[in-house]
C-alpha positions in Angstrom: -0.1 0.4 -0.2 2.8 2.2 -0.7 4.8 4.2 -2.7 8.8 2.5 -4.4 11.3 4.4 -5.6 14.2 3.5 -7.8 16.7 1.4 -5.9 19.8 3.2 -5.8 22.9 2.0 -8.0 25.8 1.9 -6.0 27.0 5.3 -4.9 29.7 6.8 -3.7 29.2 7.2 0.1 32.4 6.1 1.5 32.8 7.7 4.5 36.4 9.5 4.6 38.4 8.2 7.1 40.3 10.6 9.0 42.9 10.8 10.8 43.3 9.1 14.5 46.2 8.4 17.0 48.1 5.2 16.3 46.4 3.8 19.3 43.4 3.8 18.3 44.4 2.3 14.6 41.6 -0.6 15.9 39.2 2.2 15.5 37.4 2.3 12.0 34.5 4.3 10.4 30.9 3.0 10.8 29.5 1.5 7.5 27.4 3.9 5.6 24.5 1.5 5.2 23.2 -1.7 8.1 23.5 -4.0 4.8 20.5 -4.4 3.1 20.6 -5.8 0.0 17.6 -3.7 -1.0 18.7 -0.6 -0.5 22.6 -0.4 0.6 22.6 3.3 2.0 20.0 2.6 4.3 20.7 2.4 7.7 24.1 2.4 9.0 26.5 0.7 11.0 28.5 0.5 14.1 25.6 1.4 16.5 22.6 0.5 18.1 19.8 3.0 18.7 17.0 2.6 21.9 15.4 6.3 22.1 14.7 8.9 19.6 14.0 12.7 21.4 12.7 15.3 18.5 12.3 18.7 20.5 11.0 19.9 17.4 9.0 23.4 16.4 7.1 23.7 12.9 6.0 27.2 10.4 2.8 25.7 8.2 3.3 29.0 6.0 6.9 28.4 4.9 7.8 25.2 5.3 10.6 25.4 8.0 11.4 23.2 10.5 13.9 23.9 13.5 14.6 20.7 15.5 16.5 19.1 18.3 17.0 15.6 17.9 19.2 13.9 21.0 19.7 10.1 20.2 20.5 7.5 22.8 22.5 4.3 21.3 25.8 1.6 21.9 28.2 1.5 19.5 28.9 -2.4 18.7 32.0 -1.4 17.0 34.6 0.6 17.4 34.3 4.0 16.7 36.3 6.7 14.8 33.2 8.2 12.8 29.2 6.8 12.1 27.0 8.2 9.9 22.8 9.1 10.1 20.7 9.5 7.5 19.1 13.0 7.4 18.7 15.9 5.2 18.2 19.1 6.4 20.7 21.4 7.7 22.9 20.8 10.7 24.7 23.1 12.8 25.7 21.5 15.4 26.5 18.1 16.5 27.7 16.5 20.3 28.4 13.3 21.4 28.2 12.5 25.0 28.5 16.2 25.7 31.7 17.0 23.3 31.4 18.8 19.8 32.1 16.3 16.8 33.3 17.4 13.7 30.9 16.8 10.6 30.0 16.8 7.2 27.4 14.9 4.4 28.4 12.5 2.1 26.3 10.2 -1.0 22.4 11.3 -1.2 21.0 11.1 2.6 24.6 10.7 4.7 25.1 12.5 7.5 28.8 11.9 8.8 29.5 12.1 12.0 33.3 12.3 13.6 33.3 12.1 17.8 36.8 14.1 19.1 37.6 11.1 20.8 36.7 7.8 19.2 34.2 5.7 21.2 34.8 2.1 22.0 33.2 -0.8 21.4 29.8 -1.2 24.2 29.8 2.7 24.4 26.2 3.9 25.8 26.4 7.4 23.5 24.1 10.4 23.1 23.7 11.7 20.0 22.7 15.8 20.3 21.8 17.2 16.3 20.5 21.0 15.9 18.9 21.1 13.2 16.2 23.4 10.6 15.2 23.7 7.0 12.7 23.6 4.7 11.5 19.2 4.6 10.3 20.5 0.7 13.2 21.5 -0.6 15.3 18.5 0.0 15.2 15.5 -2.4 17.5 12.3 -2.5 17.1 10.1 -5.4 15.2 12.6 -7.3 12.5 12.5 -4.8 11.0 13.8 -1.4 8.3 11.8 0.8 7.5 15.0 2.8 4.3 16.6 1.6 2.7 19.8 2.4 -0.8 20.2 2.5 -2.7 23.5 2.2 -2.0 24.5 5.8 0.6 22.4 6.7 3.0 19.3 6.2 2.4 15.6 6.6 6.0 12.5 7.2 4.4 9.7 6.0 5.9 6.8 3.4 8.1 3.7 2.8 10.5 2.7 2.7 11.7 6.1 3.9 10.7 9.4 5.1 12.6 9.7 8.0 15.7 11.8 6.9 13.0 14.7 6.0 12.5 15.8 9.7 14.9 13.7 12.0 18.8 12.1 12.1 17.9 8.4 12.8 19.9 5.0 11.7 16.5 4.6 9.1 16.5 0.6 8.6 13.5 -1.2 10.1 15.9 -3.7 12.0 17.1 -1.1 13.9 13.6 -0.4 16.6 12.9 2.4 19.2 11.2 4.3 21.8 10.6 7.8 20.8 9.2 11.0 22.3 8.0 13.6 19.6 7.3 17.4 21.5 6.1 19.5 18.0 5.5 23.2 18.9 2.9 24.8 16.1 1.2 27.7 15.8 -1.6 28.1 17.7 -5.2 26.4 16.1 -2.8 24.0 14.6 -2.3 20.8 16.1 1.0 18.1 15.8 -0.1 14.5 15.5 3.0 11.6 16.3 2.7 8.1 17.0 1.7 6.7 20.4 -0.4 8.7 23.2 -0.6 12.0 23.3 1.4 12.8 27.3 0.5 16.6 27.1 0.1 19.6 26.0 0.4 23.4 27.0 0.6 27.3 25.2 3.2 30.3 25.2 3.2 33.1 23.0 1.3 32.3 20.0 2.9 28.6 20.4 0.6 25.3 21.3 3.5 22.5 22.3 2.6 18.7 21.8 3.9 16.2 23.6 3.8 12.7 21.5 5.3 9.0 23.4 6.1 6.1 22.1 6.7 3.6 24.5 7.5 0.5 22.4 9.7 0.0 19.7 9.2 1.4 16.4 10.8 1.0 12.5 11.9 4.4 11.5 9.7 4.9 8.3 6.6 3.8 10.8 7.5 7.3 13.0 4.8 10.0 11.6 4.4 13.0 12.1 1.5 15.5 11.0 0.6 18.9 11.6 -2.2 21.2 10.2 -6.5 22.0 11.5 -7.4 18.7 12.5 -10.7 17.6 14.2 -9.7 14.6 16.8 -11.7 12.2 17.7 -11.2 10.5 21.1 -12.6 7.0 22.4 -12.0 3.3 23.9 -12.9 -0.1 22.4 -14.2 -2.7 24.1 -11.5 -4.2 24.6 -9.7 -1.4 26.3 -7.7 0.3 23.6 -7.9 4.1 23.1 -8.7 5.5 20.3 -7.3 9.0 18.6 -8.4 10.1 15.5 -7.6 12.6 13.2 -9.2 14.8 10.2 -8.4 17.2 8.1 -10.8 20.5 8.1 -10.6 21.0 4.2 -11.5 17.3 3.3 -14.7 18.6 1.6 -17.0 15.5 -0.1 -14.5 12.6 1.1 -15.0 14.0 4.9 -18.0 11.2 5.7 -16.7 8.5 4.3 -13.1 8.8 5.7 -15.2 9.4 9.2 -17.9 6.1 8.5 -14.4 4.7 7.5 -11.6 5.5 10.1 -14.1 5.8 13.2 -14.4 2.0 12.9 -10.8 1.4 14.2 -11.4 0.8 17.5 -13.9 -2.1 16.5 -11.5 -3.2 14.0 -8.5 -3.6 16.7 -10.9 -6.3 18.9 -12.0 -7.8 16.3 -8.5 -8.6 14.7 -7.6 -9.6 17.8 -9.9 -12.1 17.8 -6.8 -13.6 15.4 -3.9 -11.8 16.3 -3.7 -11.8 19.6 -3.9 -8.4 22.1 -3.5 -5.2 21.1 0.1 -4.8 20.9 0.4 -0.7 21.5 -0.7 1.9 24.3 -3.3 3.1 21.5 -4.5 3.1 18.2 -6.2 5.1 15.9 -5.7 7.4 12.1 -5.3 10.1 10.3 -6.3 12.0 7.2 -4.9 15.0 5.7 -5.5 17.2 2.8 -3.0 15.3 0.9 -3.0 14.1 -2.9 -1.4 11.0 -2.4 -2.8 7.7 -3.2 -1.7 5.3 -0.8 -2.4 4.6 2.7 0.7 3.8 5.7 0.8 1.7 8.8 2.2 4.6 11.0 2.5 2.5 13.9 -0.3 3.1 16.2 -1.8 6.4 13.9 -2.3 5.2 10.4 -2.0 7.4 7.4 -5.0 7.3 5.1 -5.5 9.5 2.0 -8.4 11.3 0.8 -8.7 9.6 -2.3 -8.8 6.3 -0.8 -12.5 7.1 0.4 -13.3 8.9 -2.8 -16.1 6.4 -3.8 -17.2 5.6 -0.3 -16.5 3.9 2.7 -13.6 1.7 3.1 -13.2 -0.7 5.8 -10.6 -2.9 3.5 -8.5 -0.8 4.0 -9.0 -0.1 7.5 -8.2 -3.3 8.4 -5.7 -3.7 6.4 -3.3 -0.9 7.9 -4.6 -1.9 11.3 -3.2 -5.6 10.5 -0.3 -4.3 10.0 0.1 -3.6 13.9 1.0 -6.7 14.6 2.0 -8.0 11.2 5.3 -5.2 10.7 5.1 -2.8 12.9 5.2 -4.9 16.5 7.2 -7.9 14.6 8.9 -5.8 11.8 11.1 -7.3 8.8 14.7 -8.2 9.0 15.2 -7.0 5.8 13.5 -5.5 3.2 13.0 -8.5 1.1 10.9 -10.3 4.1 7.9 -8.3 2.8 5.2 -10.5 2.5 5.1 -11.1 5.9 3.9 -7.6 6.6 1.7 -7.4 3.2 1.1 -10.8 2.7 -0.7 -10.9 6.3 -2.1 -7.7 5.7 -4.3 -8.6 3.3 -5.3 -12.1 4.4 -7.1 -10.1 7.6 -8.7 -7.8 4.3 -9.6 -11.3 2.9 -10.9 -12.4 6.4 -12.8 -9.4 6.9 -14.5 -10.1 3.5 -15.2 -13.6 5.1 -16.5 -11.7 7.7 -18.9 -8.9 6.4 -20.3 -12.0 4.1 -19.1 -11.1 0.9 -17.0 -13.8 -0.2 -14.7 -16.9 1.9 -11.0 -17.1 1.9 -11.5 -19.7 0.3 -13.4 -18.0 -2.6 -10.5 -15.0 -2.7 -7.5 -17.5 -2.9 -9.9 -19.1 -6.0 -10.3 -16.1 -7.3 -6.6 -15.3 -7.5 -5.5 -18.1 -9.0 -8.3 -18.4 -11.6 -7.8 -14.8 -12.7 -4.7 -14.8 -13.7 -3.0 -17.0 -16.5 0.5 -18.7 -15.9 1.7 -16.4 -18.0 0.4 -13.3 -16.9 3.6 -11.2 -14.7 2.2 -11.4 -12.0 3.4 -15.6 -11.1 7.2 -14.1 -12.2 7.1 -12.2 -9.1 8.8 -14.1 -5.9 6.7 -12.6 -3.0 9.4 -14.4 -0.4 12.0 -12.0 -1.9 10.9 -9.7 -4.9 13.5 -7.9 -5.4 13.2 -4.0 -4.6 12.1 -3.1 -8.1 9.1 -5.6 -6.9 8.7 -4.6 -3.7 5.1 -3.4 -3.5 3.8 -5.4 -6.5 0.0 -6.5 -6.6 1.7 -10.4 -6.4 3.6 -9.4 -3.1 0.2 -9.2 -1.9 -2.4 -11.4 -3.6 -0.6 -14.2 -4.4 1.0 -13.7 -0.9 -2.3 -13.8 0.7 -2.6 -17.2 -1.7 -0.2 -18.4 -0.5 -1.4 -18.2 3.4 -4.7 -19.7 2.4 -2.4 -22.3 0.5 -0.3 -22.5 4.3 -3.9 -22.8 6.1 -5.2 -25.8 3.9 -2.3 -27.8 4.8 -1.4 -27.5 8.6 -5.4 -27.4 9.2 -7.7 -24.6 10.6 -5.8 -25.3 14.5 -1.9 -25.3 13.4 -3.0 -22.4 11.6 -4.7 -20.3 13.7 -2.2 -21.5 16.8 0.0 -19.9 13.9 -1.4 -16.5 12.8 -1.5 -15.8 17.0 1.7 -17.1 18.4 3.5 -15.6 15.7 3.6 -12.1 17.0 4.2 -13.4 20.6 6.6 -15.0 20.1 8.8 -12.2 17.7 7.0 -9.2 20.1 9.3 -6.1 19.3 11.6 -7.6 17.5 12.7 -8.7 14.1 11.8 -11.7 11.7 12.2 -12.7 8.6 10.1 -15.4 6.0 12.3 -18.5 7.1 11.9 -17.5 10.8 8.0 -17.7 9.7 8.5 -20.9 7.9 10.4 -22.2 10.6 7.5 -21.2 13.2 4.6 -22.6 11.3 6.7 -25.8 11.0 7.5 -26.2 15.0 3.6 -25.3 15.4 1.8 -27.6 13.0 4.7 -30.2 13.1 4.9 -30.2 9.8 7.7 -30.0 6.6 6.5 -27.0 5.0 10.1 -26.5 2.9 7.8 -27.9 -0.5 5.4 -25.2 -0.2 7.2 -22.3 1.4 8.9 -22.3 -2.1 6.6 -22.9 -4.1 4.4 -20.4 -3.4 6.9 -17.6 -2.3 10.0 -18.6 -4.2 9.0 -19.4 -7.8 8.3 -17.7 -11.0 6.0 -19.4 -11.8 2.2 -19.9 -10.8 1.7 -23.1 -9.1 -0.3 -26.5 -10.3 -3.0 -26.9 -9.2 -2.0 -30.3 -7.0 0.3 -28.4 -5.4 -2.1 -25.9 -5.1 -4.1 -27.6 -2.9 -5.1 -24.7 -1.6 -7.1 -23.9 -4.7 -10.1 -25.6 -5.0 -10.4 -25.5 -8.3 -9.5 -28.9 -9.5 -10.5 -28.9 -13.0 -8.5 -26.9 -15.3 -10.4 -24.0 -17.3 -12.8 -23.5 -14.4 -12.8 -20.0 -13.2 -14.2 -18.7 -10.1 -16.9 -16.0 -9.8 -15.5 -12.3 -8.3 -16.6 -12.1 -4.7 -18.8 -8.8 -3.5 -15.7 -8.5 -2.0 -13.5 -7.8 -4.8 -13.7 -4.6 -6.0 -13.3 -3.3 -2.4 -9.8 -5.0 -1.5 -8.9 -3.5 -5.5 -9.6 -0.4 -4.6 -6.8 0.0 -1.9 -4.4 -1.1 -4.9 -4.2 1.8 -5.8 -2.0 2.4 -3.7 0.7 0.6 -5.5 0.5 2.1 -8.6 2.6 4.9 -7.5 5.8 3.6 -8.2 8.4 6.5 -8.0 8.1 9.3 -5.8 
């Protein structure tokens, strides 16, 4: 449900090795990328972040953002220098209280050289003061900072942080967050988690948000504008905070009729995935022109376009399912995207069945029947789709059909135990497709390598025999289109935004 960028090529982002004393010969620069083959320069090596404290001020009229980021981390090697991923203008950097030298490198690297090299295992506090106009900054030819008539929004995948805070921008380094934002009176600032407090002074209002559970950098969000905010508590006790731009026009009613069902849907999903993993839930609908939604942790981002044809609870189900599959348990590397998107799509199938608009089996049959063997759809391998196909429709639809195949192979008891057990097994951590296969085998007691290989790693349509998932035993038969199909498909425009 996201936008994609063209995969960055080999960029000259080598950090400059600065002269350091011979006694520090073992100290070397942290790598400019965390090691993800899809995005070689996303994230950084040499340290692990535990907390981001962001103190910001934003002026909607001019798009000027000023900030101080305080980053708590620990070194994972002997470091002479290290990188943060960031695009705005930096005025001052301190490491453990002492001024540090800094420069920029590559497309989005801020290279920091502390006064004294850092031994492995050292706790570090990095303070970065910065300012800039995010809408003027690009990397790899794109910008993920969305201006609105009354403010701006940061929400994108696989990257959005560079435009508003310096970070180790890769899902494998999750951290907790305090996000404090001052905006002109009459404007609101919305972020993840719970609103701890607000205060007003001299024409500015400051909003203090806290995310107390580990969160991937791309799931951190910031929305500034004039919003109508609603609060409630679900039957299951989950606090819900939703926000709607005051200028949504004709889409306002449909947006509310969908997003206001968040509490009900969270409780419903809890029956399948286990207790809701975070301190709050909700979503926001800003007045943007984008076409996608994003599972920003606890506070889902929805585009008004999602509601152009009326209410759409299916997209709400999809993004809330990600709170377990993608947010609570995050991917180890971007190639593991199937665990996020296949399961969020399967949740839409479960909702379709719940609403009496087509069973999960009918939806799997329809996906199977509606793509002939020579369709490029079957060339995409959901288990490792490559950066160019990371958000291809096959990752969603073939990915969900793979889950139905798993269900038919292991039986409902084991299947629903896997669905609920997985978020508990890897709570607040990271996991890969291989980890999921091992877990499914452990719970079901069945060897599943062949099934996973057929459905996730072969660039071809599974044979009907191999696909007991598919009840279309007779070649040439077609499956009727389930009633929910159009609604589920309406969440797909979301993919058609290749290139930011």
